[in-house]
N, CA, C and O of each residue as an XYZ file, in Angstrom:
236
protein
N     296.741    146.816    235.685
C     296.429    146.296    237.008
C     297.622    145.551    237.621
O     297.884    145.665    238.818
N     298.329    144.797    236.800
C     299.485    144.050    237.300
C     300.555    144.983    237.840
O     301.194    144.694    238.852
N     300.746    146.120    237.147
C     301.734    147.097    237.597
C     301.413    147.630    238.968
O     302.319    147.848    239.773
N     300.148    147.847    239.254
C     299.712    148.355    240.550
C     299.999    147.333    241.644
O     300.477    147.689    242.721
N     299.711    146.073    241.370
C     299.975    145.009    242.339
C     301.481    144.899    242.580
O     301.917    144.754    243.721
N     302.272    144.968    241.512
C     303.727    144.916    241.649
C     304.231    146.050    242.533
O     305.094    145.846    243.386
N     303.684    147.248    242.323
C     304.102    148.400    243.127
C     303.759    148.212    244.596
O     304.540    148.575    245.476
N     302.596    147.647    244.856
C     302.193    147.411    246.246
C     303.123    146.387    246.892
O     303.531    146.556    248.041
N     303.456    145.331    246.161
C     304.359    144.302    246.690
C     305.732    144.908    246.965
O     306.323    144.661    248.016
N     306.230    145.689    246.034
C     307.542    146.336    246.218
C     307.514    147.274    247.418
O     308.470    147.335    248.190
N     306.426    147.996    247.568
C     306.275    148.903    248.714
C     306.339    148.128    250.029
O     307.016    148.538    250.971
N     305.634    147.015    250.077
C     305.638    146.195    251.291
C     307.014    145.594    251.551
O     307.463    145.539    252.696
N     307.681    145.146    250.500
C     309.023    144.597    250.668
C     309.993    145.647    251.193
O     310.848    145.342    252.025
N     309.866    146.867    250.718
C     310.726    147.950    251.221
C     310.456    148.220    252.695
O     311.382    148.450    253.473
N     309.177    148.188    253.072
C     308.821    148.404    254.476
C     309.377    147.275    255.345
O     309.871    147.515    256.446
N     309.292    146.057    254.845
C     309.824    144.913    255.590
C     311.335    145.042    255.735
O     311.874    144.790    256.812
N     312.018    145.427    254.678
C     313.473    145.623    254.758
C     313.831    146.678    255.799
O     314.775    146.508    256.571
N     313.075    147.760    255.811
C     313.343    148.829    256.783
C     313.132    148.310    258.205
O     313.921    148.606    259.103
N     312.064    147.537    258.405
C     311.803    146.978    259.730
C     312.905    146.012    260.147
O     313.332    146.027    261.302
N     313.366    145.181    259.236
C     314.436    144.234    259.531
C     315.721    144.982    259.888
O     316.437    144.585    260.808
N     316.009    146.052    259.168
C     317.198    146.853    259.468
C     317.095    147.447    260.877
O     318.076    147.466    261.621
N     315.909    147.928    261.235
C     315.703    148.460    262.586
C     315.906    147.374    263.637
O     316.515    147.618    264.679
N     315.398    146.183    263.365
C     315.550    145.081    264.309
C     317.016    144.680    264.468
O     317.461    144.370    265.573
N     317.760    144.687    263.374
C     319.187    144.366    263.452
C     319.919    145.382    264.316
O     320.767    145.018    265.130
N     319.591    146.649    264.137
C     320.233    147.700    264.928
C     319.880    147.536    266.405
O     320.729    147.708    267.279
N     318.626    147.203    266.670
C     318.187    146.989    268.046
C     318.914    145.790    268.658
O     319.320    145.837    269.819
N     319.078    144.722    267.882
C     319.804    143.549    268.362
C     321.245    143.898    268.709
O     321.771    143.428    269.718
N     321.886    144.716    267.883
C     323.264    145.119    268.162
C     323.341    145.860    269.490
O     324.253    145.631    270.285
N     322.380    146.748    269.726
C     322.363    147.506    270.976
C     322.159    146.575    272.169
O     322.819    146.720    273.198
N     321.248    145.628    272.027
C     320.981    144.687    273.115
C     322.212    143.841    273.402
O     322.547    143.616    274.565
N     322.887    143.372    272.364
C     324.082    142.550    272.556
C     325.203    143.353    273.205
O     325.951    142.825    274.027
N     325.321    144.620    272.842
C     326.328    145.485    273.469
C     326.030    145.658    274.949
O     326.925    145.564    275.789
N     324.773    145.910    275.257
C     324.397    146.091    276.659
C     324.586    144.809    277.453
O     325.017    144.851    278.605
N     324.267    143.664    276.847
C     324.460    142.380    277.512
C     325.935    142.136    277.796
O     326.293    141.674    278.879
N     326.783    142.443    276.838
C     328.228    142.268    277.032
C     328.716    143.140    278.181
O     329.534    142.702    278.990
N     328.223    144.358    278.256
C     328.624    145.250    279.356
C     328.173    144.698    280.700
O     328.907    144.779    281.684
N     326.963    144.135    280.746
C     326.476    143.525    281.983
C     327.338    142.332    282.387
O     327.658    142.158    283.562
N     327.712    141.511    281.402
C     328.558    140.358    281.693
C     329.922    140.790    282.226
O     330.454    140.176    283.151
N     330.478    141.833    281.649
C     331.770    142.346    282.121
C     331.630    142.875    283.546
O     332.484    142.624    284.396
N     330.557    143.604    283.798
C     330.315    144.134    285.135
C     330.145    143.025    286.157
O     330.662    143.113    287.270
N     329.420    141.982    285.779
C     329.231    140.853    286.692
C     330.558    140.151    286.971
O     330.843    139.779    288.109
N     331.354    139.975    285.942
C     332.667    139.338    286.127
C     333.525    140.169    287.074
O     334.214    139.618    287.932
N     333.489    141.485    286.923
C     334.264    142.364    287.816
C     333.775    142.257    289.252
O     334.574    142.207    290.188
N     332.460    142.223    289.420
C     331.905    142.089    290.774
C     332.326    140.764    291.406
O     332.739    140.723    292.565
N     332.218    139.689    290.639
C     332.597    138.384    291.169
C     334.086    138.341    291.508
O     334.478    137.742    292.510
N     334.904    138.965    290.688
C     336.336    139.020    290.955
C     336.602    139.794    292.253
O     337.432    139.383    293.064
N     335.901    140.905    292.442
C     336.077    141.706    293.657
C     335.625    140.937    294.898
O     336.280    140.978    295.939
N     334.508    140.241    294.774
C     334.015    139.448    295.902
C     335.002    138.338    296.222
O     335.301    138.073    297.387
N     335.500    137.698    295.187
C     336.453    136.612    295.357
C     337.726    137.103    296.046
O     338.239    136.446    296.952
N     338.224    138.244    295.620
C     339.471    138.756    296.207
C     339.259    139.241    297.631
O     340.209    139.235    298.414
N     338.063    139.658    298.000
C     337.826    140.119    299.362
C     337.676    138.948    300.330
O     337.773    139.142    301.542
N     337.445    137.748    299.827
C     337.312    136.570    300.685
C     338.658    135.942    301.025
O     338.736    135.093    301.913
N     339.700    136.340    300.343
C     341.015    135.761    300.609
C     341.480    136.168    301.996
O     341.293    137.317    302.397
N     342.076    135.255    302.724
C     342.549    135.621    304.077
C     343.693    136.624    304.001
O     344.483    136.631    303.057
N     343.752    137.448    304.999
C     344.835    138.435    305.065
C     346.165    137.703    305.258
O     346.218    136.661    305.911
N     347.224    138.250    304.691
C     348.539    137.599    304.865
C     348.939    137.594    306.333
O     348.646    138.527    307.081
N     349.604    136.536    306.721
C     350.056    136.391    308.093
C     351.325    137.221    308.300
O     352.373    136.905    307.735
N     351.235    138.272    309.101
C     352.379    139.165    309.308
C     353.046    138.914    310.652
O     353.897    139.692    311.082
N     352.668    137.850    311.303
C     353.224    137.588    312.643
C     354.619    137.078    312.604
O     355.210    136.815    313.651
């Protein structure tokens, strides 16, 4: 009987490990996407900032 309980516990631990691995992979994807959004926002802000600069005086 103890062997059966041990097997069930090991089975559950393996399932938990697999789920944790999936969550880690998902977190990596989310962090990558967040970084891309931050870079895009920085580029947009830089473009907006540069378009607000007054034109050089050519007179």
